[in-house]
mmCIF file as Biopython writes it, N, C-alpha, C and O atoms, coordinates in Angstrom:
data_model
#
loop_
_atom_site.group_PDB
_atom_site.id
_atom_site.type_symbol
_atom_site.label_atom_id
_atom_site.label_alt_id
_atom_site.label_comp_id
_atom_site.label_asym_id
_atom_site.label_entity_id
_atom_site.label_seq_id
_atom_site.pdbx_PDB_ins_code
_atom_site.Cartn_x
_atom_site.Cartn_y
_atom_site.Cartn_z
_atom_site.occupancy
_atom_site.B_iso_or_equiv
_atom_site.auth_seq_id
_atom_site.auth_asym_id
_atom_site.pdbx_PDB_model_num
ATOM 1   N N  . MET A ? 1  ? -3.958  -14.432 -3.156  1.0 0.0 1  A 1 
ATOM 2   C CA . MET A ? 1  ? -4.316  -13.173 -3.804  1.0 0.0 1  A 1 
ATOM 3   C C  . MET A ? 1  ? -5.358  -12.458 -2.957  1.0 0.0 1  A 1 
ATOM 4   O O  . MET A ? 1  ? -6.288  -13.074 -2.435  1.0 0.0 1  A 1 
ATOM 5   N N  . ALA A ? 2  ? -5.190  -11.174 -2.832  1.0 0.0 2  A 1 
ATOM 6   C CA . ALA A ? 2  ? -6.125  -10.365 -2.057  1.0 0.0 2  A 1 
ATOM 7   C C  . ALA A ? 2  ? -7.499  -10.340 -2.741  1.0 0.0 2  A 1 
ATOM 8   O O  . ALA A ? 2  ? -7.594  -10.289 -3.967  1.0 0.0 2  A 1 
ATOM 9   N N  . ASP A ? 3  ? -8.539  -10.375 -1.938  1.0 0.0 3  A 1 
ATOM 10  C CA . ASP A ? 3  ? -9.912  -10.383 -2.434  1.0 0.0 3  A 1 
ATOM 11  C C  . ASP A ? 3  ? -10.343 -8.958  -2.792  1.0 0.0 3  A 1 
ATOM 12  O O  . ASP A ? 3  ? -10.472 -8.119  -1.901  1.0 0.0 3  A 1 
ATOM 13  N N  . PRO A ? 4  ? -10.566 -8.671  -4.072  1.0 0.0 4  A 1 
ATOM 14  C CA . PRO A ? 4  ? -10.964 -7.316  -4.462  1.0 0.0 4  A 1 
ATOM 15  C C  . PRO A ? 4  ? -12.339 -6.917  -3.946  1.0 0.0 4  A 1 
ATOM 16  O O  . PRO A ? 4  ? -12.700 -5.741  -3.999  1.0 0.0 4  A 1 
ATOM 17  N N  . ASN A ? 5  ? -13.119 -7.886  -3.443  1.0 0.0 5  A 1 
ATOM 18  C CA . ASN A ? 5  ? -14.438 -7.590  -2.898  1.0 0.0 5  A 1 
ATOM 19  C C  . ASN A ? 5  ? -14.430 -7.419  -1.383  1.0 0.0 5  A 1 
ATOM 20  O O  . ASN A ? 5  ? -15.480 -7.178  -0.788  1.0 0.0 5  A 1 
ATOM 21  N N  . ALA A ? 6  ? -13.276 -7.539  -0.756  1.0 0.0 6  A 1 
ATOM 22  C CA . ALA A ? 6  ? -13.164 -7.351  0.692   1.0 0.0 6  A 1 
ATOM 23  C C  . ALA A ? 6  ? -13.416 -5.887  1.039   1.0 0.0 6  A 1 
ATOM 24  O O  . ALA A ? 6  ? -13.240 -5.005  0.198   1.0 0.0 6  A 1 
ATOM 25  N N  . ASP A ? 7  ? -13.829 -5.632  2.275   1.0 0.0 7  A 1 
ATOM 26  C CA . ASP A ? 7  ? -14.019 -4.247  2.711   1.0 0.0 7  A 1 
ATOM 27  C C  . ASP A ? 7  ? -12.693 -3.517  2.787   1.0 0.0 7  A 1 
ATOM 28  O O  . ASP A ? 7  ? -12.589 -2.370  2.354   1.0 0.0 7  A 1 
ATOM 29  N N  . TYR A ? 8  ? -11.668 -4.178  3.337   1.0 0.0 8  A 1 
ATOM 30  C CA . TYR A ? 8  ? -10.350 -3.560  3.500   1.0 0.0 8  A 1 
ATOM 31  C C  . TYR A ? 8  ? -9.256  -4.574  3.228   1.0 0.0 8  A 1 
ATOM 32  O O  . TYR A ? 8  ? -9.458  -5.780  3.362   1.0 0.0 8  A 1 
ATOM 33  N N  . TRP A ? 9  ? -8.096  -4.067  2.842   1.0 0.0 9  A 1 
ATOM 34  C CA . TRP A ? 9  ? -6.897  -4.878  2.691   1.0 0.0 9  A 1 
ATOM 35  C C  . TRP A ? 9  ? -5.896  -4.503  3.768   1.0 0.0 9  A 1 
ATOM 36  O O  . TRP A ? 9  ? -5.734  -3.330  4.106   1.0 0.0 9  A 1 
ATOM 37  N N  . THR A ? 10 ? -5.231  -5.510  4.298   1.0 0.0 10 A 1 
ATOM 38  C CA . THR A ? 10 ? -4.170  -5.314  5.279   1.0 0.0 10 A 1 
ATOM 39  C C  . THR A ? 10 ? -2.839  -5.125  4.549   1.0 0.0 10 A 1 
ATOM 40  O O  . THR A ? 10 ? -2.772  -5.194  3.322   1.0 0.0 10 A 1 
ATOM 41  N N  . ILE A ? 11 ? -1.790  -4.886  5.326   1.0 0.0 11 A 1 
ATOM 42  C CA . ILE A ? 11 ? -0.444  -4.789  4.741   1.0 0.0 11 A 1 
ATOM 43  C C  . ILE A ? 11 ? -0.123  -6.067  3.969   1.0 0.0 11 A 1 
ATOM 44  O O  . ILE A ? 11 ? 0.443   -6.008  2.877   1.0 0.0 11 A 1 
ATOM 45  N N  . GLY A ? 12 ? -0.483  -7.223  4.532   1.0 0.0 12 A 1 
ATOM 46  C CA . GLY A ? 12 ? -0.240  -8.492  3.849   1.0 0.0 12 A 1 
ATOM 47  C C  . GLY A ? 12 ? -0.984  -8.609  2.530   1.0 0.0 12 A 1 
ATOM 48  O O  . GLY A ? 12 ? -0.448  -9.135  1.555   1.0 0.0 12 A 1 
ATOM 49  N N  . ASP A ? 13 ? -2.213  -8.123  2.495   1.0 0.0 13 A 1 
ATOM 50  C CA . ASP A ? 13 ? -2.998  -8.150  1.259   1.0 0.0 13 A 1 
ATOM 51  C C  . ASP A ? 13 ? -2.375  -7.252  0.197   1.0 0.0 13 A 1 
ATOM 52  O O  . ASP A ? 13 ? -2.256  -7.646  -0.963  1.0 0.0 13 A 1 
ATOM 53  N N  . VAL A ? 14 ? -1.978  -6.048  0.593   1.0 0.0 14 A 1 
ATOM 54  C CA . VAL A ? 14 ? -1.353  -5.114  -0.349  1.0 0.0 14 A 1 
ATOM 55  C C  . VAL A ? 14 ? -0.053  -5.717  -0.880  1.0 0.0 14 A 1 
ATOM 56  O O  . VAL A ? 14 ? 0.224   -5.656  -2.078  1.0 0.0 14 A 1 
ATOM 57  N N  . ALA A ? 15 ? 0.738   -6.297  0.015   1.0 0.0 15 A 1 
ATOM 58  C CA . ALA A ? 15 ? 1.992   -6.924  -0.393  1.0 0.0 15 A 1 
ATOM 59  C C  . ALA A ? 15 ? 1.731   -8.036  -1.409  1.0 0.0 15 A 1 
ATOM 60  O O  . ALA A ? 15 ? 2.428   -8.135  -2.418  1.0 0.0 15 A 1 
ATOM 61  N N  . GLY A ? 16 ? 0.738   -8.861  -1.142  1.0 0.0 16 A 1 
ATOM 62  C CA . GLY A ? 16 ? 0.402   -9.929  -2.073  1.0 0.0 16 A 1 
ATOM 63  C C  . GLY A ? 16 ? -0.045  -9.401  -3.424  1.0 0.0 16 A 1 
ATOM 64  O O  . GLY A ? 16 ? 0.341   -9.939  -4.462  1.0 0.0 16 A 1 
ATOM 65  N N  . TYR A ? 17 ? -0.846  -8.363  -3.418  1.0 0.0 17 A 1 
ATOM 66  C CA . TYR A ? 17 ? -1.345  -7.777  -4.653  1.0 0.0 17 A 1 
ATOM 67  C C  . TYR A ? 17 ? -0.212  -7.203  -5.492  1.0 0.0 17 A 1 
ATOM 68  O O  . TYR A ? 17 ? -0.198  -7.358  -6.713  1.0 0.0 17 A 1 
ATOM 69  N N  . TRP A ? 18 ? 0.752   -6.530  -4.829  1.0 0.0 18 A 1 
ATOM 70  C CA . TRP A ? 18 ? 1.875   -5.910  -5.531  1.0 0.0 18 A 1 
ATOM 71  C C  . TRP A ? 18 ? 3.041   -6.862  -5.754  1.0 0.0 18 A 1 
ATOM 72  O O  . TRP A ? 18 ? 3.987   -6.516  -6.462  1.0 0.0 18 A 1 
ATOM 73  N N  . GLY A ? 19 ? 2.993   -8.054  -5.166  1.0 0.0 19 A 1 
ATOM 74  C CA . GLY A ? 19 ? 4.072   -9.007  -5.354  1.0 0.0 19 A 1 
ATOM 75  C C  . GLY A ? 19 ? 5.349   -8.654  -4.612  1.0 0.0 19 A 1 
ATOM 76  O O  . GLY A ? 19 ? 6.451   -8.919  -5.092  1.0 0.0 19 A 1 
ATOM 77  N N  . VAL A ? 20 ? 5.195   -8.054  -3.442  1.0 0.0 20 A 1 
ATOM 78  C CA . VAL A ? 20 ? 6.333   -7.701  -2.595  1.0 0.0 20 A 1 
ATOM 79  C C  . VAL A ? 20 ? 6.093   -8.288  -1.207  1.0 0.0 20 A 1 
ATOM 80  O O  . VAL A ? 20 ? 5.040   -8.872  -0.950  1.0 0.0 20 A 1 
ATOM 81  N N  . THR A ? 21 ? 7.062   -8.134  -0.322  1.0 0.0 21 A 1 
ATOM 82  C CA . THR A ? 21 ? 6.894   -8.653  1.039   1.0 0.0 21 A 1 
ATOM 83  C C  . THR A ? 21 ? 6.153   -7.636  1.902   1.0 0.0 21 A 1 
ATOM 84  O O  . THR A ? 21 ? 6.143   -6.445  1.590   1.0 0.0 21 A 1 
ATOM 85  N N  . PRO A ? 22 ? 5.535   -8.101  2.983   1.0 0.0 22 A 1 
ATOM 86  C CA . PRO A ? 22 ? 4.918   -7.159  3.917   1.0 0.0 22 A 1 
ATOM 87  C C  . PRO A ? 22 ? 5.934   -6.139  4.460   1.0 0.0 22 A 1 
ATOM 88  O O  . PRO A ? 22 ? 5.576   -4.989  4.715   1.0 0.0 22 A 1 
ATOM 89  N N  . GLN A ? 23 ? 7.188   -6.552  4.635   1.0 0.0 23 A 1 
ATOM 90  C CA . GLN A ? 23 ? 8.207   -5.607  5.116   1.0 0.0 23 A 1 
ATOM 91  C C  . GLN A ? 23 ? 8.425   -4.470  4.117   1.0 0.0 23 A 1 
ATOM 92  O O  . GLN A ? 23 ? 8.671   -3.333  4.518   1.0 0.0 23 A 1 
ATOM 93  N N  . THR A ? 24 ? 8.337   -4.766  2.836   1.0 0.0 24 A 1 
ATOM 94  C CA . THR A ? 24 ? 8.469   -3.720  1.820   1.0 0.0 24 A 1 
ATOM 95  C C  . THR A ? 24 ? 7.350   -2.698  1.973   1.0 0.0 24 A 1 
ATOM 96  O O  . THR A ? 24 ? 7.592   -1.496  1.875   1.0 0.0 24 A 1 
ATOM 97  N N  . ILE A ? 25 ? 6.141   -3.160  2.209   1.0 0.0 25 A 1 
ATOM 98  C CA . ILE A ? 25 ? 5.014   -2.246  2.402   1.0 0.0 25 A 1 
ATOM 99  C C  . ILE A ? 25 ? 5.246   -1.393  3.650   1.0 0.0 25 A 1 
ATOM 100 O O  . ILE A ? 25 ? 4.984   -0.190  3.633   1.0 0.0 25 A 1 
ATOM 101 N N  . ARG A ? 26 ? 5.733   -2.001  4.725   1.0 0.0 26 A 1 
ATOM 102 C CA . ARG A ? 26 ? 6.034   -1.228  5.942   1.0 0.0 26 A 1 
ATOM 103 C C  . ARG A ? 26 ? 7.104   -0.168  5.659   1.0 0.0 26 A 1 
ATOM 104 O O  . ARG A ? 26 ? 7.020   0.952   6.162   1.0 0.0 26 A 1 
ATOM 105 N N  . THR A ? 27 ? 8.102   -0.524  4.858   1.0 0.0 27 A 1 
ATOM 106 C CA . THR A ? 27 ? 9.148   0.438   4.493   1.0 0.0 27 A 1 
ATOM 107 C C  . THR A ? 27 ? 8.566   1.578   3.674   1.0 0.0 27 A 1 
ATOM 108 O O  . THR A ? 27 ? 8.868   2.743   3.933   1.0 0.0 27 A 1 
ATOM 109 N N  . TYR A ? 28 ? 7.733   1.255   2.687   1.0 0.0 28 A 1 
ATOM 110 C CA . TYR A ? 28 ? 7.081   2.308   1.897   1.0 0.0 28 A 1 
ATOM 111 C C  . TYR A ? 28 ? 6.313   3.250   2.814   1.0 0.0 28 A 1 
ATOM 112 O O  . TYR A ? 28 ? 6.371   4.469   2.652   1.0 0.0 28 A 1 
ATOM 113 N N  . ARG A ? 29 ? 5.599   2.685   3.769   1.0 0.0 29 A 1 
ATOM 114 C CA . ARG A ? 29 ? 4.783   3.486   4.690   1.0 0.0 29 A 1 
ATOM 115 C C  . ARG A ? 29 ? 5.651   4.388   5.557   1.0 0.0 29 A 1 
ATOM 116 O O  . ARG A ? 29 ? 5.284   5.536   5.807   1.0 0.0 29 A 1 
ATOM 117 N N  . SER A ? 30 ? 6.785   3.894   6.015   1.0 0.0 30 A 1 
ATOM 118 C CA . SER A ? 30 ? 7.639   4.686   6.905   1.0 0.0 30 A 1 
ATOM 119 C C  . SER A ? 30 ? 8.382   5.788   6.163   1.0 0.0 30 A 1 
ATOM 120 O O  . SER A ? 30 ? 8.696   6.822   6.752   1.0 0.0 30 A 1 
ATOM 121 N N  . ARG A ? 31 ? 8.669   5.584   4.879   1.0 0.0 31 A 1 
ATOM 122 C CA . ARG A ? 31 ? 9.433   6.592   4.128   1.0 0.0 31 A 1 
ATOM 123 C C  . ARG A ? 31 ? 8.584   7.785   3.721   1.0 0.0 31 A 1 
ATOM 124 O O  . ARG A ? 31 ? 9.105   8.888   3.549   1.0 0.0 31 A 1 
ATOM 125 N N  . ARG A ? 32 ? 7.298   7.578   3.569   1.0 0.0 32 A 1 
ATOM 126 C CA . ARG A ? 32 ? 6.376   8.671   3.199   1.0 0.0 32 A 1 
ATOM 127 C C  . ARG A ? 32 ? 6.839   9.443   1.962   1.0 0.0 32 A 1 
ATOM 128 O O  . ARG A ? 32 ? 6.921   10.671  1.973   1.0 0.0 32 A 1 
ATOM 129 N N  . ARG A ? 33 ? 7.135   8.709   0.914   1.0 0.0 33 A 1 
ATOM 130 C CA . ARG A ? 33 ? 7.603   9.321   -0.334  1.0 0.0 33 A 1 
ATOM 131 C C  . ARG A ? 33 ? 6.627   9.128   -1.488  1.0 0.0 33 A 1 
ATOM 132 O O  . ARG A ? 33 ? 7.021   9.205   -2.651  1.0 0.0 33 A 1 
ATOM 133 N N  . GLY A ? 34 ? 5.384   8.883   -1.183  1.0 0.0 34 A 1 
ATOM 134 C CA . GLY A ? 34 ? 4.409   8.690   -2.249  1.0 0.0 34 A 1 
ATOM 135 C C  . GLY A ? 34 ? 4.410   7.291   -2.833  1.0 0.0 34 A 1 
ATOM 136 O O  . GLY A ? 34 ? 3.832   7.059   -3.895  1.0 0.0 34 A 1 
ATOM 137 N N  . GLU A ? 35 ? 5.062   6.344   -2.139  1.0 0.0 35 A 1 
ATOM 138 C CA . GLU A ? 35 ? 5.110   4.975   -2.626  1.0 0.0 35 A 1 
ATOM 139 C C  . GLU A ? 35 ? 3.880   4.170   -2.207  1.0 0.0 35 A 1 
ATOM 140 O O  . GLU A ? 35 ? 3.662   3.057   -2.687  1.0 0.0 35 A 1 
ATOM 141 N N  . LEU A ? 36 ? 3.084   4.743   -1.312  1.0 0.0 36 A 1 
ATOM 142 C CA . LEU A ? 36 ? 1.908   4.061   -0.778  1.0 0.0 36 A 1 
ATOM 143 C C  . LEU A ? 36 ? 0.887   5.132   -0.395  1.0 0.0 36 A 1 
ATOM 144 O O  . LEU A ? 36 ? 1.249   6.129   0.231   1.0 0.0 36 A 1 
ATOM 145 N N  . PRO A ? 37 ? -0.389  4.942   -0.764  1.0 0.0 37 A 1 
ATOM 146 C CA . PRO A ? 37 ? -1.389  5.938   -0.358  1.0 0.0 37 A 1 
ATOM 147 C C  . PRO A ? 37 ? -1.628  5.878   1.157   1.0 0.0 37 A 1 
ATOM 148 O O  . PRO A ? 37 ? -1.342  4.870   1.803   1.0 0.0 37 A 1 
ATOM 149 N N  . GLU A ? 38 ? -2.144  6.948   1.695   1.0 0.0 38 A 1 
ATOM 150 C CA . GLU A ? 38 ? -2.518  6.965   3.114   1.0 0.0 38 A 1 
ATOM 151 C C  . GLU A ? 38 ? -3.595  5.907   3.344   1.0 0.0 38 A 1 
ATOM 152 O O  . GLU A ? 38 ? -4.431  5.680   2.470   1.0 0.0 38 A 1 
ATOM 153 N N  . PRO A ? 39 ? -3.585  5.264   4.495   1.0 0.0 39 A 1 
ATOM 154 C CA . PRO A ? 39 ? -4.610  4.245   4.757   1.0 0.0 39 A 1 
ATOM 155 C C  . PRO A ? 39 ? -6.006  4.862   4.813   1.0 0.0 39 A 1 
ATOM 156 O O  . PRO A ? 39 ? -6.173  6.025   5.180   1.0 0.0 39 A 1 
ATOM 157 N N  . ASP A ? 40 ? -6.988  4.073   4.448   1.0 0.0 40 A 1 
ATOM 158 C CA . ASP A ? 40 ? -8.385  4.516   4.520   1.0 0.0 40 A 1 
ATOM 159 C C  . ASP A ? 40 ? -8.916  4.436   5.947   1.0 0.0 40 A 1 
ATOM 160 O O  . ASP A ? 40 ? -9.869  5.130   6.301   1.0 0.0 40 A 1 
ATOM 161 N N  . ALA A ? 41 ? -8.294  3.586   6.763   1.0 0.0 41 A 1 
ATOM 162 C CA . ALA A ? 41 ? -8.689  3.447   8.167   1.0 0.0 41 A 1 
ATOM 163 C C  . ALA A ? 41 ? -7.519  2.821   8.917   1.0 0.0 41 A 1 
ATOM 164 O O  . ALA A ? 41 ? -6.592  2.274   8.319   1.0 0.0 41 A 1 
ATOM 165 N N  . VAL A ? 42 ? -7.588  2.916   10.238  1.0 0.0 42 A 1 
ATOM 166 C CA . VAL A ? 42 ? -6.608  2.258   11.093  1.0 0.0 42 A 1 
ATOM 167 C C  . VAL A ? 42 ? -7.398  1.534   12.181  1.0 0.0 42 A 1 
ATOM 168 O O  . VAL A ? 42 ? -8.176  2.151   12.909  1.0 0.0 42 A 1 
ATOM 169 N N  . PHE A ? 43 ? -7.194  0.230   12.285  1.0 0.0 43 A 1 
ATOM 170 C CA . PHE A ? 43 ? -7.849  -0.570  13.313  1.0 0.0 43 A 1 
ATOM 171 C C  . PHE A ? 43 ? -6.801  -0.904  14.357  1.0 0.0 43 A 1 
ATOM 172 O O  . PHE A ? 43 ? -5.882  -1.681  14.095  1.0 0.0 43 A 1 
ATOM 173 N N  . GLY A ? 44 ? -6.934  -0.322  15.533  1.0 0.0 44 A 1 
ATOM 174 C CA . GLY A ? 44 ? -5.887  -0.467  16.539  1.0 0.0 44 A 1 
ATOM 175 C C  . GLY A ? 44 ? -4.668  0.279   16.039  1.0 0.0 44 A 1 
ATOM 176 O O  . GLY A ? 44 ? -4.694  1.505   15.923  1.0 0.0 44 A 1 
ATOM 177 N N  . ARG A ? 45 ? -3.608  -0.439  15.743  1.0 0.0 45 A 1 
ATOM 178 C CA . ARG A ? 45 ? -2.415  0.167   15.162  1.0 0.0 45 A 1 
ATOM 179 C C  . ARG A ? 45 ? -2.168  -0.322  13.744  1.0 0.0 45 A 1 
ATOM 180 O O  . ARG A ? 45 ? -1.102  -0.086  13.175  1.0 0.0 45 A 1 
ATOM 181 N N  . SER A ? 46 ? -3.155  -1.004  13.176  1.0 0.0 46 A 1 
ATOM 182 C CA . SER A ? 46 ? -2.997  -1.619  11.855  1.0 0.0 46 A 1 
ATOM 183 C C  . SER A ? 46 ? -3.664  -0.786  10.771  1.0 0.0 46 A 1 
ATOM 184 O O  . SER A ? 46 ? -4.881  -0.605  10.789  1.0 0.0 46 A 1 
ATOM 185 N N  . PRO A ? 47 ? -2.873  -0.274  9.821   1.0 0.0 47 A 1 
ATOM 186 C CA . PRO A ? 47 ? -3.464  0.471   8.709   1.0 0.0 47 A 1 
ATOM 187 C C  . PRO A ? 47 ? -4.143  -0.485  7.742   1.0 0.0 47 A 1 
ATOM 188 O O  . PRO A ? 47 ? -3.682  -1.609  7.545   1.0 0.0 47 A 1 
ATOM 189 N N  . VAL A ? 48 ? -5.232  -0.041  7.143   1.0 0.0 48 A 1 
ATOM 190 C CA . VAL A ? 48 ? -5.933  -0.822  6.127   1.0 0.0 48 A 1 
ATOM 191 C C  . VAL A ? 48 ? -6.370  0.107   4.997   1.0 0.0 48 A 1 
ATOM 192 O O  . VAL A ? 48 ? -6.560  1.307   5.196   1.0 0.0 48 A 1 
ATOM 193 N N  . TRP A ? 49 ? -6.523  -0.470  3.819   1.0 0.0 49 A 1 
ATOM 194 C CA . TRP A ? 49 ? -6.898  0.279   2.636   1.0 0.0 49 A 1 
ATOM 195 C C  . TRP A ? 49 ? -8.073  -0.401  1.965   1.0 0.0 49 A 1 
ATOM 196 O O  . TRP A ? 49 ? -8.183  -1.627  1.988   1.0 0.0 49 A 1 
ATOM 197 N N  . LYS A ? 50 ? -8.943  0.380   1.372   1.0 0.0 50 A 1 
ATOM 198 C CA . LYS A ? 50 ? -9.998  -0.183  0.535   1.0 0.0 50 A 1 
ATOM 199 C C  . LYS A ? 50 ? -9.304  -0.741  -0.708  1.0 0.0 50 A 1 
ATOM 200 O O  . LYS A ? 50 ? -8.364  -0.126  -1.210  1.0 0.0 50 A 1 
ATOM 201 N N  . PRO A ? 51 ? -9.750  -1.889  -1.209  1.0 0.0 51 A 1 
ATOM 202 C CA . PRO A ? 51 ? -9.097  -2.450  -2.403  1.0 0.0 51 A 1 
ATOM 203 C C  . PRO A ? 51 ? -8.989  -1.443  -3.547  1.0 0.0 51 A 1 
ATOM 204 O O  . PRO A ? 51 ? -7.959  -1.386  -4.218  1.0 0.0 51 A 1 
ATOM 205 N N  . ALA A ? 52 ? -10.025 -0.656  -3.778  1.0 0.0 52 A 1 
ATOM 206 C CA . ALA A ? 52 ? -9.987  0.311   -4.885  1.0 0.0 52 A 1 
ATOM 207 C C  . ALA A ? 52 ? -8.880  1.340   -4.693  1.0 0.0 52 A 1 
ATOM 208 O O  . ALA A ? 52 ? -8.302  1.807   -5.674  1.0 0.0 52 A 1 
ATOM 209 N N  . THR A ? 53 ? -8.574  1.702   -3.449  1.0 0.0 53 A 1 
ATOM 210 C CA . THR A ? 53 ? -7.503  2.661   -3.184  1.0 0.0 53 A 1 
ATOM 211 C C  . THR A ? 53 ? -6.178  2.122   -3.711  1.0 0.0 53 A 1 
ATOM 212 O O  . THR A ? 53 ? -5.413  2.857   -4.334  1.0 0.0 53 A 1 
ATOM 213 N N  . ILE A ? 54 ? -5.905  0.855   -3.468  1.0 0.0 54 A 1 
ATOM 214 C CA . ILE A ? 54 ? -4.652  0.247   -3.912  1.0 0.0 54 A 1 
ATOM 215 C C  . ILE A ? 54 ? -4.683  -0.047  -5.404  1.0 0.0 54 A 1 
ATOM 216 O O  . ILE A ? 54 ? -3.709  0.218   -6.108  1.0 0.0 54 A 1 
ATOM 217 N N  . ILE A ? 55 ? -5.785  -0.589  -5.887  1.0 0.0 55 A 1 
ATOM 218 C CA . ILE A ? 55 ? -5.883  -0.933  -7.303  1.0 0.0 55 A 1 
ATOM 219 C C  . ILE A ? 55 ? -5.728  0.302   -8.184  1.0 0.0 55 A 1 
ATOM 220 O O  . ILE A ? 55 ? -5.098  0.230   -9.239  1.0 0.0 55 A 1 
ATOM 221 N N  . ASN A ? 56 ? -6.293  1.436   -7.764  1.0 0.0 56 A 1 
ATOM 222 C CA . ASN A ? 56 ? -6.251  2.658   -8.568  1.0 0.0 56 A 1 
ATOM 223 C C  . ASN A ? 56 ? -5.026  3.523   -8.303  1.0 0.0 56 A 1 
ATOM 224 O O  . ASN A ? 56 ? -4.827  4.530   -8.982  1.0 0.0 56 A 1 
ATOM 225 N N  . PHE A ? 57 ? -4.204  3.151   -7.330  1.0 0.0 57 A 1 
ATOM 226 C CA . PHE A ? 57 ? -3.028  3.941   -6.978  1.0 0.0 57 A 1 
ATOM 227 C C  . PHE A ? 57 ? -1.961  3.824   -8.064  1.0 0.0 57 A 1 
ATOM 228 O O  . PHE A ? 57 ? -1.614  2.722   -8.489  1.0 0.0 57 A 1 
ATOM 229 N N  . GLN A ? 58 ? -1.445  4.970   -8.506  1.0 0.0 58 A 1 
ATOM 230 C CA . GLN A ? 58 ? -0.382  4.994   -9.500  1.0 0.0 58 A 1 
ATOM 231 C C  . GLN A ? 58 ? 0.967   4.922   -8.789  1.0 0.0 58 A 1 
ATOM 232 O O  . GLN A ? 58 ? 1.458   5.924   -8.269  1.0 0.0 58 A 1 
ATOM 233 N N  . ARG A ? 59 ? 1.552   3.744   -8.771  1.0 0.0 59 A 1 
ATOM 234 C CA . ARG A ? 59 ? 2.843   3.558   -8.116  1.0 0.0 59 A 1 
ATOM 235 C C  . ARG A ? 59 ? 3.938   4.194   -8.952  1.0 0.0 59 A 1 
ATOM 236 O O  . ARG A ? 59 ? 3.895   4.141   -10.181 1.0 0.0 59 A 1 
ATOM 237 N N  . PRO A ? 60 ? 4.936   4.804   -8.283  1.0 0.0 60 A 1 
ATOM 238 C CA . PRO A ? 60 ? 6.087   5.296   -9.041  1.0 0.0 60 A 1 
ATOM 239 C C  . PRO A ? 60 ? 6.760   4.118   -9.746  1.0 0.0 60 A 1 
ATOM 240 O O  . PRO A ? 60 ? 6.822   3.019   -9.194  1.0 0.0 60 A 1 
ATOM 241 N N  . GLY A ? 61 ? 7.258   4.339   -10.945 1.0 0.0 61 A 1 
ATOM 242 C CA . GLY A ? 61 ? 7.932   3.274   -11.668 1.0 0.0 61 A 1 
ATOM 243 C C  . GLY A ? 61 ? 9.267   2.915   -11.049 1.0 0.0 61 A 1 
ATOM 244 O O  . GLY A ? 61 ? 9.806   3.678   -10.247 1.0 0.0 61 A 1 
ATOM 245 N N  . GLN A ? 62 ? 9.800   1.773   -11.407 1.0 0.0 62 A 1 
ATOM 246 C CA . GLN A ? 62 ? 11.083  1.343   -10.881 1.0 0.0 62 A 1 
ATOM 247 C C  . GLN A ? 62 ? 12.146  2.380   -11.234 1.0 0.0 62 A 1 
ATOM 248 O O  . GLN A ? 62 ? 12.272  2.783   -12.390 1.0 0.0 62 A 1 
ATOM 249 N N  . GLY A ? 63 ? 12.890  2.796   -10.254 1.0 0.0 63 A 1 
ATOM 250 C CA . GLY A ? 63 ? 13.930  3.801   -10.467 1.0 0.0 63 A 1 
ATOM 251 C C  . GLY A ? 63 ? 13.414  5.226   -10.467 1.0 0.0 63 A 1 
ATOM 252 O O  . GLY A ? 63 ? 14.199  6.161   -10.622 1.0 0.0 63 A 1 
ATOM 253 N N  . ALA A ? 64 ? 12.103  5.418   -10.297 1.0 0.0 64 A 1 
ATOM 254 C CA . ALA A ? 64 ? 11.538  6.766   -10.281 1.0 0.0 64 A 1 
ATOM 255 C C  . ALA A ? 64 ? 11.976  7.509   -9.025  1.0 0.0 64 A 1 
ATOM 256 O O  . ALA A ? 64 ? 12.025  6.921   -7.945  1.0 0.0 64 A 1 
ATOM 257 N N  . ARG A ? 65 ? 12.288  8.772   -9.153  1.0 0.0 65 A 1 
ATOM 258 C CA . ARG A ? 65 ? 12.657  9.582   -7.995  1.0 0.0 65 A 1 
ATOM 259 C C  . ARG A ? 65 ? 11.391  9.894   -7.220  1.0 0.0 65 A 1 
ATOM 260 O O  . ARG A ? 65 ? 10.432  10.433  -7.773  1.0 0.0 65 A 1 
ATOM 261 N N  . THR A ? 66 ? 11.391  9.559   -5.952  1.0 0.0 66 A 1 
ATOM 262 C CA . THR A ? 66 ? 10.219  9.829   -5.115  1.0 0.0 66 A 1 
ATOM 263 C C  . THR A ? 66 ? 10.516  10.924  -4.105  1.0 0.0 66 A 1 
ATOM 264 O O  . THR A ? 66 ? 9.669   11.232  -3.266  1.0 0.0 66 A 1 
ATOM 265 N N  . ASP A ? 67 ? 11.690  11.511  -4.168  1.0 0.0 67 A 1 
ATOM 266 C CA . ASP A ? 67 ? 12.077  12.515  -3.178  1.0 0.0 67 A 1 
ATOM 267 C C  . ASP A ? 67 ? 11.983  13.936  -3.723  1.0 0.0 67 A 1 
ATOM 268 O O  . ASP A ? 67 ? 12.388  14.878  -3.042  1.0 0.0 67 A 1 
ATOM 269 N N  . LEU A ? 68 ? 11.459  14.111  -4.931  1.0 0.0 68 A 1 
ATOM 270 C CA . LEU A ? 68 ? 11.403  15.435  -5.521  1.0 0.0 68 A 1 
ATOM 271 C C  . LEU A ? 68 ? 10.054  16.119  -5.348  1.0 0.0 68 A 1 
ATOM 272 O O  . LEU A ? 68 ? 9.937   17.323  -5.580  1.0 0.0 68 A 1 
ATOM 273 N N  . GLY A ? 69 ? 9.032   15.365  -4.941  1.0 0.0 69 A 1 
ATOM 274 C CA . GLY A ? 69 ? 7.684   15.901  -4.851  1.0 0.0 69 A 1 
ATOM 275 C C  . GLY A ? 69 ? 7.497   16.648  -3.639  1.0 0.0 69 A 1 
ATOM 276 O O  . GLY A ? 69 ? 6.410   17.174  -3.399  1.0 0.0 69 A 1 
#
């Protein structure tokens, strides 16, 4: 489980928190349909998010249209 007190979460941490694979997070990031917030920082080529950014993010529900926004 991702540490909510960490400074940043990696793709692996976000995947663990949401119960999906890291590849799913990469797919969300590449589609840019509002399924993942913009990263809070990028270290090298690795995006990272503050835990609060992910915890407070309102994910679209299953089957929700993400292409209309």
